[in-house]
SERO-4910 file (N, C-alpha, C, O; in steps of 0.05 Angstrom, whole numbers):
BEGIN
 pado doro    nc1    nc2    nc3   cac1   cac2   cac3    cc1    cc2    cc3    oc1    oc2    oc3
  Met    A  -3319   4844   2798  -3294   4839   2813  -3300   4835   2843  -3289   4817   2856
  Arg    A  -3318   4852   2854  -3324   4850   2882  -3338   4823   2888  -3334   4811   2909
  Arg    A  -3355   4814   2869  -3369   4789   2873  -3349   4766   2875  -3352   4748   2892
  Glu    A  -3328   4766   2857  -3308   4745   2859  -3291   4747   2884  -3283   4727   2896
  Thr    A  -3286   4772   2893  -3272   4776   2918  -3288   4764   2941  -3277   4751   2959
  Asp    A  -3314   4769   2941  -3331   4758   2962  -3331   4727   2961  -3332   4714   2982
  Arg    A  -3331   4716   2937  -3331   4687   2935  -3305   4675   2945  -3305   4654   2958
  Phe    A  -3283   4689   2939  -3257   4680   2950  -3258   4681   2980  -3248   4662   2993
  Leu    A  -3269   4702   2991  -3270   4704   3021  -3288   4683   3033  -3282   4672   3054
  Leu    A  -3310   4677   3019  -3328   4655   3029  -3313   4629   3029  -3315   4613   3048
  Ser    A  -3297   4624   3008  -3282   4599   3006  -3261   4598   3028  -3256   4577   3040
  Leu    A  -3248   4621   3033  -3228   4623   3054  -3240   4617   3081  -3229   4602   3097
  Gln    A  -3264   4628   3086  -3278   4623   3112  -3286   4594   3114  -3285   4582   3136
  Phe    A  -3295   4582   3092  -3305   4554   3093  -3283   4534   3099  -3287   4515   3114
  Phe    A  -3260   4538   3086  -3238   4519   3088  -3218   4525   3110  -3201   4508   3116
  Thr    A  -3220   4548   3123  -3202   4555   3145  -3217   4567   3168  -3242   4569   3167
  Arg    A  -3202   4574   3189  -3214   4588   3211  -3209   4618   3210  -3213   4633   3229
  Val    A  -3201   4628   3186  -3195   4656   3183  -3221   4672   3182  -3238   4665   3165
  Pro    A  -3225   4692   3198  -3250   4708   3198  -3250   4726   3173  -3229   4735   3164
  Ile    A  -3274   4731   3163  -3277   4749   3140  -3296   4772   3148  -3310   4770   3167
  Pro    A  -3295   4794   3132  -3313   4817   3139  -3342   4809   3140  -3352   4793   3124
  Ala    A  -3357   4821   3158  -3385   4814   3161  -3402   4823   3137  -3424   4814   3134
  Arg    A  -3391   4841   3121  -3406   4852   3098  -3409   4831   3076  -3427   4833   3059
  Val    A  -3392   4810   3077  -3393   4790   3055  -3419   4773   3058  -3422   4759   3078
  Pro    A  -3437   4774   3038  -3462   4759   3040  -3457   4729   3037  -3441   4720   3021
  Tyr    A  -3472   4713   3053  -3469   4685   3052  -3493   4672   3039  -3516   4679   3046
  Ser    A  -3488   4653   3022  -3510   4636   3011  -3497   4610   3002  -3474   4610   2994
  Glu    A  -3512   4588   3003  -3502   4562   2994  -3494   4564   2964  -3474   4552   2956
  Asp    A  -3510   4578   2949  -3505   4580   2920  -3479   4594   2915  -3463   4586   2898
  Glu    A  -3474   4617   2929  -3449   4631   2925  -3425   4615   2934  -3404   4616   2922
  Leu    A  -3428   4599   2955  -3406   4583   2965  -3400   4561   2945  -3377   4554   2941
  Asn    A  -3421   4550   2932  -3416   4530   2911  -3401   4542   2887  -3384   4530   2875
  Arg    A  -3407   4567   2881  -3394   4581   2859  -3365   4588   2867  -3348   4592   2849
  Ala    A  -3360   4589   2893  -3333   4595   2902  -3314   4571   2901  -3291   4573   2909
  Ala    A  -3324   4548   2892  -3308   4524   2892  -3283   4526   2876  -3263   4512   2880
  Ile    A  -3282   4545   2856  -3258   4547   2839  -3235   4558   2855  -3212   4556   2846
  Tyr    A  -3240   4568   2879  -3218   4579   2895  -3207   4558   2915  -3189   4563   2930
  Phe    A  -3219   4534   2914  -3211   4512   2932  -3181   4507   2930  -3168   4507   2951
  Pro    A  -3170   4502   2906  -3141   4496   2905  -3124   4521   2913  -3103   4517   2925
  Leu    A  -3133   4545   2906  -3118   4569   2913  -3116   4571   2944  -3095   4579   2954
  Ile    A  -3138   4565   2957  -3137   4566   2987  -3116   4546   2997  -3102   4551   3016
  Gly    A  -3114   4523   2983  -3094   4504   2990  -3066   4515   2987  -3048   4511   3004
  Thr    A  -3061   4530   2965  -3035   4543   2962  -3029   4562   2984  -3006   4563   2995
  Leu    A  -3048   4578   2992  -3045   4597   3013  -3040   4583   3040  -3024   4592   3056
  Ile    A  -3055   4562   3045  -3051   4547   3070  -3022   4535   3071  -3008   4536   3091
  Gly    A  -3014   4524   3048  -2987   4513   3046  -2966   4534   3051  -2946   4529   3064
  Ala    A  -2970   4558   3040  -2951   4580   3043  -2950   4589   3072  -2928   4594   3083
  Ala    A  -2973   4589   3086  -2974   4597   3114  -2959   4576   3131  -2944   4583   3149
  Cys    A  -2963   4550   3125  -2949   4529   3139  -2919   4531   3134  -2902   4526   3152
  Ala    A  -2912   4537   3109  -2883   4539   3102  -2870   4562   3117  -2847   4561   3124
  Leu    A  -2885   4584   3120  -2875   4607   3135  -2869   4600   3164  -2849   4608   3175
  Val    A  -2887   4585   3176  -2883   4575   3203  -2858   4558   3205  -2842   4560   3223
  Tyr    A  -2856   4540   3185  -2832   4522   3184  -2806   4539   3182  -2787   4534   3196
  Trp    A  -2807   4558   3164  -2783   4575   3160  -2775   4590   3185  -2752   4591   3193
  Gly    A  -2795   4602   3199  -2789   4616   3223  -2780   4598   3245  -2761   4605   3260
  Ala    A  -2793   4575   3248  -2786   4557   3270  -2758   4544   3265  -2745   4537   3285
  Ser    A  -2750   4542   3240  -2724   4530   3234  -2700   4546   3244  -2678   4536   3246
  Phe    A  -2705   4571   3251  -2683   4588   3262  -2679   4581   3292  -2658   4587   3303
  Leu    A  -2699   4569   3304  -2697   4563   3333  -2694   4533   3339  -2682   4526   3359
  Trp    A  -2704   4516   3321  -2704   4487   3327  -2694   4472   3302  -2693   4483   3280
  Asp    A  -2688   4447   3306  -2681   4429   3284  -2705   4424   3266  -2728   4429   3274
  Ala    A  -2700   4414   3242  -2720   4410   3222  -2744   4394   3231  -2767   4402   3226
  Pro    A  -2740   4371   3245  -2764   4356   3254  -2783   4372   3271  -2808   4370   3268
  Ile    A  -2772   4388   3290  -2789   4404   3307  -2803   4426   3290  -2827   4431   3294
  Ala    A  -2789   4438   3272  -2801   4459   3255  -2823   4448   3238  -2844   4461   3234
  Ile    A  -2819   4424   3227  -2840   4411   3211  -2864   4404   3228  -2887   4408   3220
  Phe    A  -2859   4394   3252  -2881   4387   3270  -2897   4412   3277  -2922   4411   3276
  Leu    A  -2884   4434   3283  -2898   4459   3289  -2914   4469   3265  -2936   4480   3268
  Ser    A  -2903   4466   3241  -2918   4475   3217  -2942   4458   3213  -2963   4469   3204
  Met    A  -2941   4433   3219  -2964   4415   3216  -2986   4422   3237  -3009   4422   3230
  Val    A  -2977   4427   3261  -2996   4435   3282  -3010   4461   3274  -3034   4464   3277
  Phe    A  -2994   4480   3264  -3006   4505   3255  -3026   4500   3233  -3048   4513   3233
  Gly    A  -3020   4483   3214  -3039   4476   3192  -3065   4465   3203  -3086   4471   3192
  Leu    A  -3063   4448   3223  -3087   4436   3235  -3104   4457   3248  -3129   4457   3246
  Leu    A  -3091   4476   3262  -3105   4498   3275  -3118   4517   3255  -3140   4526   3258
  Leu    A  -3103   4522   3233  -3112   4541   3213  -3137   4531   3198  -3155   4546   3192
  Thr    A  -3137   4505   3193  -3160   4493   3178  -3181   4481   3196  -3202   4473   3187
  Gly    A  -3176   4480   3222  -3195   4467   3240  -3196   4437   3235  -3217   4425   3239
  Cys    A  -3174   4425   3225  -3174   4396   3218  -3195   4389   3198  -3206   4367   3199
  Phe    A  -3202   4408   3180  -3224   4405   3162  -3222   4380   3145  -3240   4363   3144
  His    A  -3199   4376   3131  -3196   4353   3113  -3189   4328   3129  -3197   4306   3120
  Glu    A  -3175   4331   3150  -3169   4308   3167  -3194   4295   3178  -3197   4271   3180
  Asp    A  -3213   4312   3186  -3239   4303   3196  -3254   4287   3174  -3266   4267   3179
  Gly    A  -3252   4298   3149  -3264   4284   3126  -3252   4257   3121  -3266   4238   3116
  Leu    A  -3225   4256   3123  -3211   4230   3119  -3220   4210   3140  -3227   4187   3133
  Ala    A  -3221   4218   3165  -3229   4199   3186  -3258   4190   3183  -3264   4166   3185
  Asp    A  -3276   4209   3177  -3305   4202   3173  -3308   4183   3150  -3324   4164   3151
  Cys    A  -3294   4189   3128  -3297   4173   3104  -3287   4144   3109  -3301   4125   3101
  Met    A  -3264   4141   3122  -3254   4115   3127  -3270   4099   3148  -3272   4075   3146
  Asp    A  -3281   4114   3167  -3299   4100   3186  -3323   4089   3171  -3331   4066   3176
  Gly    A  -3335   4105   3153  -3358   4096   3138  -3351   4073   3119  -3366   4053   3119
  Met    A  -3330   4076   3103  -3323   4055   3084  -3313   4029   3098  -3317   4007   3087
  Gly    A  -3301   4033   3121  -3291   4009   3135  -3312   3995   3152  -3312   3971   3155
  Gly    A  -3331   4011   3163  -3351   3999   3181  -3378   3994   3169  -3395   3980   3182
  Gly    A  -3383   4005   3145  -3410   4001   3133  -3410   3977   3114  -3389   3969   3103
  Trp    A  -3433   3965   3111  -3436   3942   3093  -3455   3947   3069  -3457   3931   3051
  Asp    A  -3468   3970   3069  -3484   3978   3046  -3484   4009   3045  -3474   4022   3063
  Arg    A  -3496   4019   3024  -3495   4048   3019  -3506   4064   3042  -3493   4083   3051
  Glu    A  -3530   4058   3051  -3543   4073   3072  -3527   4073   3098  -3524   4093   3112
  Arg    A  -3517   4049   3105  -3501   4047   3129  -3475   4063   3128  -3468   4076   3147
  Ile    A  -3462   4062   3105  -3437   4077   3101  -3442   4106   3104  -3427   4120   3119
  Leu    A  -3463   4117   3091  -3469   4145   3093  -3477   4153   3121  -3471   4175   3130
  Thr    A  -3491   4136   3135  -3499   4141   3163  -3475   4143   3181  -3473   4162   3198
  Ile    A  -3456   4125   3178  -3431   4125   3194  -3415   4150   3188  -3404   4162   3206
  Met    A  -3414   4158   3163  -3399   4182   3155  -3410   4207   3169  -3395   4225   3176
  Gln    A  -3436   4208   3174  -3448   4230   3187  -3445   4230   3217  -3449   4251   3230
  Asp    A  -3436   4208   3228  -3432   4205   3257  -3407   4221   3265  -3386   4216   3254
  Ser    A  -3410   4239   3284  -3387   4256   3292  -3367   4241   3309  -3345   4251   3313
  Arg    A  -3374   4217   3318  -3355   4202   3335  -3333   4189   3318  -3338   4181   3295
  Leu    A  -3309   4187   3329  -3286   4176   3315  -3285   4146   3320  -3285   4137   3344
  Gly    A  -3283   4130   3299  -3282   4101   3302  -3254   4091   3297  -3235   4106   3292
  Thr    A  -3251   4065   3299  -3225   4052   3296  -3212   4057   3268  -3189   4063   3266
  Tyr    A  -3228   4053   3247  -3218   4057   3220  -3209   4086   3216  -3187   4091   3205
  Gly    A  -3225   4105   3225  -3217   4133   3222  -3193   4140   3238  -3175   4154   3228
  Ala    A  -3191   4131   3263  -3169   4137   3280  -3143   4126   3269  -3122   4139   3268
  Ala    A  -3144   4101   3260  -3120   4088   3249  -3110   4102   3224  -3086   4107   3220
  Thr    A  -3129   4109   3206  -3122   4123   3181  -3111   4150   3187  -3092   4159   3174
  Leu    A  -3123   4164   3206  -3114   4191   3213  -3085   4191   3224  -3069   4208   3217
  Leu    A  -3080   4172   3242  -3053   4170   3253  -3033   4163   3231  -3011   4174   3231
  Ala    A  -3040   4145   3213  -3022   4138   3191  -3017   4161   3173  -2994   4166   3164
  Ala    A  -3038   4177   3167  -3035   4200   3149  -3018   4222   3161  -3000   4232   3148
  Leu    A  -3023   4229   3186  -3007   4250   3199  -2978   4241   3203  -2959   4256   3199
  Gly    A  -2975   4216   3212  -2948   4205   3216  -2933   4203   3190  -2909   4210   3188
  Gly    A  -2947   4194   3169  -2934   4192   3143  -2926   4219   3131  -2904   4221   3120
  Lys    A  -2943   4239   3134  -2936   4265   3125  -2911   4276   3139  -2894   4288   3127
  Phe    A  -2910   4272   3165  -2887   4281   3181  -2862   4268   3171  -2841   4281   3167
  Leu    A  -2862   4241   3168  -2839   4226   3159  -2830   4235   3131  -2806   4237   3126
  Leu    A  -2848   4239   3114  -2842   4247   3086  -2829   4275   3086  -2809   4279   3072
  Leu    A  -2840   4294   3100  -2829   4321   3101  -2801   4321   3114  -2783   4335   3105
  Val    A  -2798   4306   3135  -2772   4305   3149  -2751   4292   3130  -2727   4299   3132
  Ser    A  -2759   4274   3113  -2740   4260   3096  -2732   4276   3071  -2713   4269   3057
  Leu    A  -2746   4298   3065  -2740   4314   3041  -2714   4329   3045  -2707   4336   3068
  Pro    A  -2700   4335   3023  -2677   4353   3025  -2686   4380   3036  -2707   4390   3028
  Ala    A  -2670   4392   3053  -2678   4417   3067  -2686   4439   3048  -2705   4454   3053
  Ala    A  -2672   4441   3025  -2678   4462   3006  -2704   4459   2992  -2715   4478   2980
  Leu    A  -2716   4435   2993  -2741   4430   2978  -2765   4428   2996  -2788   4425   2987
  Val    A  -2761   4429   3022  -2784   4427   3041  -2805   4448   3036  -2829   4442   3034
  Ile    A  -2797   4473   3034  -2816   4495   3031  -2832   4494   3005  -2856   4494   3006
  Pro    A  -2818   4492   2982  -2834   4491   2957  -2852   4466   2955  -2874   4468   2945
  Leu    A  -2842   4443   2964  -2858   4419   2963  -2881   4419   2983  -2902   4407   2978
  Met    A  -2877   4431   3006  -2898   4434   3025  -2921   4450   3014  -2944   4443   3017
  Ile    A  -2914   4472   3001  -2935   4489   2989  -2949   4475   2966  -2973   4475   2964
  Leu    A  -2933   4462   2949  -2944   4449   2925  -2962   4425   2933  -2982   4419   2920
  Ala    A  -2954   4411   2954  -2970   4388   2964  -2998   4397   2972  -3018   4384   2965
  His    A  -3000   4419   2986  -3026   4430   2994  -3043   4437   2969  -3067   4433   2968
  Ala    A  -3029   4449   2949  -3043   4459   2925  -3054   4435   2908  -3077   4435   2902
  Val    A  -3036   4416   2902  -3045   4395   2884  -3063   4375   2898  -3080   4363   2885
  Gly    A  -3061   4373   2924  -3079   4356   2939  -3108   4366   2937  -3126   4350   2932
  Arg    A  -3111   4392   2939  -3138   4403   2937  -3148   4405   2908  -3172   4402   2903
  Leu    A  -3129   4408   2890  -3137   4408   2862  -3146   4381   2853  -3166   4378   2838
  Asn    A  -3133   4360   2862  -3142   4333   2855  -3169   4327   2867  -3186   4314   2854
  Ala    A  -3174   4336   2891  -3201   4333   2903  -3222   4348   2887  -3244   4338   2884
  Ala    A  -3215   4372   2877  -3234   4388   2862  -3242   4374   2836  -3264   4379   2826
  Thr    A  -3225   4358   2825  -3232   4344   2800  -3256   4325   2803  -3270   4319   2784
  Met    A  -3260   4316   2828  -3283   4299   2833  -3309   4313   2827  -3329   4301   2818
  Met    A  -3309   4340   2831  -3333   4356   2826  -3339   4360   2797  -3360   4370   2789
  Leu    A  -3320   4353   2780  -3323   4356   2751  -3339   4332   2739  -3356   4335   2722
  Thr    A  -3332   4308   2749  -3343   4284   2736  -3362   4267   2753  -3377   4251   2743
  Glu    A  -3360   4271   2779  -3376   4253   2797  -3401   4267   2808  -3402   4291   2808
  Ser    A  -3419   4251   2817  -3444   4261   2828  -3443   4260   2858  -3429   4245   2871
  Tyr    A  -3459   4278   2870  -3461   4278   2900  -3477   4254   2909  -3498   4248   2897
  Ala    A  -3467   4241   2930  -3479   4215   2938  -3506   4218   2951  -3522   4199   2952
  Arg    A  -3511   4241   2963  -3537   4245   2977  -3555   4263   2961  -3550   4287   2961
  Pro    A  -3575   4252   2947  -3593   4269   2931  -3606   4291   2948  -3611   4313   2937
  Glu    A  -3611   4285   2973  -3625   4305   2990  -3606   4328   2998  -3614   4348   3010
  Gly    A  -3580   4325   2991  -3560   4345   3000  -3549   4361   2977  -3527   4372   2980
  Lys    A  -3563   4364   2955  -3552   4378   2932  -3547   4407   2937  -3531   4420   2924
  Ala    A  -3560   4419   2957  -3556   4447   2964  -3532   4451   2982  -3524   4474   2987
  Lys    A  -3519   4430   2991  -3497   4433   3009  -3472   4443   2993  -3470   4440   2969
  Pro    A  -3454   4456   3008  -3429   4466   2995  -3414   4444   2982  -3411   4422   2993
  Leu    A  -3404   4449   2958  -3388   4431   2942  -3404   4407   2931  -3392   4388   2922
  Ala    A  -3431   4409   2933  -3447   4387   2922  -3454   4391   2893  -3464   4372   2880
  Val    A  -3449   4414   2882  -3455   4421   2854  -3430   4417   2837  -3408   4423   2845
  Arg    A  -3434   4406   2813  -3412   4400   2795  -3398   4426   2786  -3412   4446   2781
  Ile    A  -3372   4425   2784  -3356   4447   2774  -3353   4443   2744  -3351   4421   2735
  Ser    A  -3351   4465   2729  -3347   4462   2700  -3318   4458   2694  -3301   4463   2711
  Leu    A  -3312   4449   2669  -3285   4445   2661  -3270   4472   2661  -3247   4473   2670
  Leu    A  -3283   4493   2652  -3271   4519   2653  -3265   4527   2682  -3243   4538   2688
  Gly    A  -3283   4522   2700  -3279   4528   2728  -3256   4513   2739  -3240   4524   2755
  Leu    A  -3253   4488   2732  -3231   4472   2742  -3204   4482   2731  -3184   4483   2745
  Leu    A  -3204   4490   2705  -3179   4501   2693  -3171   4527   2707  -3148   4532   2712
  Ile    A  -3191   4544   2713  -3186   4569   2727  -3175   4563   2755  -3156   4576   2764
  Ala    A  -3187   4543   2768  -3177   4535   2795  -3148   4526   2794  -3133   4533   2811
  Ala    A  -3141   4510   2773  -3114   4500   2771  -3095   4523   2766  -3073   4524   2777
  Ala    A  -3103   4542   2749  -3085   4565   2742  -3081   4582   2767  -3058   4591   2772
  Leu    A  -3102   4587   2782  -3099   4604   2806  -3081   4590   2827  -3065   4603   2840
  Ala    A  -3084   4564   2830  -3069   4550   2850  -3039   4547   2843  -3022   4548   2861
  Leu    A  -3033   4543   2817  -3006   4537   2809  -2991   4562   2799  -2966   4560   2796
  Ala    A  -3004   4584   2795  -2991   4609   2786  -2967   4617   2803  -2947   4625   2792
  Pro    A  -2969   4615   2829  -2946   4623   2846  -2920   4608   2839  -2898   4618   2845
  Phe    A  -2923   4584   2828  -2899   4568   2823  -2884   4577   2798  -2863   4566   2791
  Leu    A  -2894   4598   2785  -2878   4611   2764  -2855   4626   2776  -2835   4631   2763
  Trp    A  -2857   4633   2802  -2836   4648   2816  -2822   4631   2837  -2803   4640   2849
  Ile    A  -2831   4606   2841  -2818   4589   2861  -2801   4568   2846  -2812   4553   2830
  Glu    A  -2776   4568   2852  -2758   4549   2839  -2762   4521   2848  -2764   4515   2872
  Leu    A  -2765   4503   2829  -2769   4475   2835  -2757   4458   2812  -2763   4464   2789
  Pro    A  -2740   4439   2818  -2729   4422   2797  -2751   4411   2780  -2770   4399   2790
  Pro    A  -2749   4414   2753  -2770   4404   2735  -2778   4375   2739  -2801   4368   2736
  Leu    A  -2759   4358   2746  -2764   4330   2750  -2786   4325   2771  -2801   4306   2770
  Leu    A  -2786   4342   2791  -2805   4338   2814  -2834   4342   2806  -2852   4332   2820
  Trp    A  -2839   4355   2783  -2867   4358   2774  -2879   4331   2766  -2903   4328   2765
  Leu    A  -2862   4311   2761  -2872   4285   2754  -2886   4272   2778  -2900   4252   2775
  Ala    A  -2881   4283   2802  -2894   4272   2826  -2924   4275   2825  -2939   4262   2841
  Val    A  -2935   4292   2807  -2964   4295   2806  -2977   4272   2790  -3001   4268   2792
  Leu    A  -2961   4257   2774  -2973   4237   2757  -2987   4214   2773  -3008   4205   2765
  Pro    A  -2976   4205   2796  -2990   4184   2811  -3017   4193   2821  -3034   4177   2829
  Leu    A  -3022   4219   2822  -3048   4229   2831  -3070   4221   2812  -3094   4219   2820
  Ile    A  -3064   4217   2787  -3084   4210   2767  -3096   4182   2773  -3120   4180   2776
  Pro    A  -3079   4161   2775  -3091   4135   2781  -3104   4134   2809  -3124   4121   2813
  Leu    A  -3093   4150   2828  -3105   4151   2855  -3133   4162   2853  -3151   4151   2865
  Arg    A  -3136   4183   2838  -3163   4196   2835  -3182   4178   2821  -3205   4175   2829
  Leu    A  -3173   4165   2799  -3190   4147   2784  -3199   4123   2801  -3223   4115   2801
  Trp    A  -3181   4111   2816  -3188   4089   2834  -3207   4098   2856  -3226   4084   2861
  Phe    A  -3202   4121   2868  -3218   4130   2890  -3246   4136   2881  -3266   4129   2894
  Ala    A  -3249   4148   2857  -3275   4154   2846  -3291   4128   2840  -3315   4126   2846
  Arg    A  -3277   4109   2829  -3290   4083   2823  -3299   4069   2849  -3320   4057   2850
  Trp    A  -3282   4070   2869  -3288   4058   2895  -3313   4070   2907  -3331   4056   2917
  Leu    A  -3315   4097   2906  -3338   4111   2917  -3363   4105   2901  -3385   4101   2912
  Arg    A  -3361   4105   2874  -3384   4098   2858  -3395   4071   2864  -3420   4067   2865
  Lys    A  -3377   4052   2869  -3386   4024   2874  -3401   4022   2900  -3421   4008   2902
  Trp    A  -3393   4037   2921  -3405   4033   2947  -3426   4053   2954  -3446   4046   2967
  Ile    A  -3423   4079   2946  -3443   4099   2954  -3454   4115   2931  -3471   4132   2935
  Gly    A  -3445   4109   2906  -3457   4121   2883  -3447   4150   2878  -3460   4164   2862
  Gly    A  -3426   4158   2890  -3416   4186   2886  -3398   4194   2909  -3388   4178   2924
  Phe    A  -3396   4221   2913  -3378   4231   2934  -3394   4247   2954  -3417   4255   2949
  Thr    A  -3382   4251   2977  -3392   4270   2997  -3370   4289   3004  -3347   4286   2994
  Gly    A  -3376   4309   3020  -3355   4327   3029  -3333   4313   3044  -3309   4320   3041
  Asp    A  -3340   4293   3059  -3319   4277   3073  -3301   4263   3054  -3277   4261   3058
  Cys    A  -3312   4253   3032  -3296   4239   3011  -3276   4258   2998  -3254   4250   2992
  Leu    A  -3285   4283   2994  -3266   4303   2982  -3243   4308   3001  -3220   4310   2993
  Gly    A  -3249   4310   3027  -3228   4314   3047  -3209   4290   3047  -3185   4294   3050
  Ala    A  -3220   4266   3045  -3203   4242   3045  -3185   4242   3021  -3161   4236   3023
  Leu    A  -3196   4248   2997  -3179   4248   2973  -3158   4270   2975  -3135   4266   2965
  Gln    A  -3164   4293   2986  -3144   4314   2990  -3120   4303   3006  -3097   4307   2999
  Gln    A  -3126   4290   3028  -3105   4280   3046  -3089   4258   3032  -3064   4258   3034
  Leu    A  -3102   4240   3019  -3089   4218   3005  -3072   4229   2982  -3050   4219   2976
  Ser    A  -3082   4250   2968  -3067   4262   2946  -3042   4276   2956  -3020   4274   2944
  Glu    A  -3044   4289   2978  -3021   4303   2990  -2999   4283   2997  -2976   4287   2991
  Leu    A  -3007   4261   3010  -2988   4240   3017  -2975   4227   2992  -2951   4223   2992
  Thr    A  -2992   4222   2973  -2982   4209   2948  -2962   4227   2934  -2942   4217   2924
  Phe    A  -2968   4253   2932  -2950   4271   2919  -2923   4273   2934  -2902   4271   2921
  Leu    A  -2924   4275   2960  -2899   4276   2975  -2883   4250   2973  -2858   4251   2972
  Leu    A  -2897   4228   2972  -2883   4202   2969  -2869   4201   2942  -2846   4192   2940
  Gly    A  -2883   4210   2921  -2871   4211   2894  -2848   4230   2892  -2827   4224   2880
  Ala    A  -2851   4254   2905  -2830   4274   2904  -2805   4264   2918  -2782   4269   2909
  Leu    A  -2809   4251   2941  -2786   4240   2956  -2771   4219   2939  -2746   4219   2940
  Ala    A  -2785   4202   2925  -2772   4182   2908  -2756   4196   2886  -2734   4187   2879
  Leu    A  -2768   4217   2874  -2754   4231   2852  -2730   4246   2862  -2711   4251   2846
  Cys    A  -2729   4254   2887  -2706   4269   2898  -2680   4252   2895  -2659   4264   2895
  Arg    A  -2682   4226   2894  -2659   4209   2891  -2645   4213   2864  -2622   4206   2860
  Phe    A  -2660   4225   2845  -2649   4228   2818  -2641   4256   2811  -2634   4263   2788
  Ile    A  -2642   4274   2831  -2635   4302   2827  -2606   4307   2834  -2596   4329   2832
***
């Protein structure tokens, strides 16, 4: 039990800026084993952002409260997935072969493709959340974070890491089907107690073709995924889910 607790804490430290006890031993292998907690961390991040939104809504109108919750999320995660989205799009947009794409992805500088995609993603998320019915903002905000990270985690089930020399890196090792099922159960369990119109669960369906297309795109150009690619898929999945949920709200 303590080993799993330590793995959860390692995952929390890796995906957020939350400090963990110094007693928790760190190793690349243990962090790879902690990947099953990836979606659960997303649920917790979503809950924290929702809490900020809820508190801010007592003082400001919904757009300001949503803006503050998004800023809090960026601070909490250190823009972890947003950075991956920007790096991935810089590489895929500016590279013309596998090696060049991977080299650009490793470059810490922000390029035109990454900046444009990042602005579109953040602006799109804000517009989607503002457009949701007030009663559904909190549950959908939490669920978007959870399913976005769960969809990204599925890449670790079927796809290979694009850099053979980086197999020891965090999230470079494939997750098992059992591990993925456990990850899904941990991330979605809180929704047994969170009320959500059943129709809105259909918003997860577009994530399947998105994931299949994204994986095929990456295989074609770089032969697999990188950590930046996982971050990109997480962000795209979150946006796709919210877009689908907003469309379904018209039928509730």
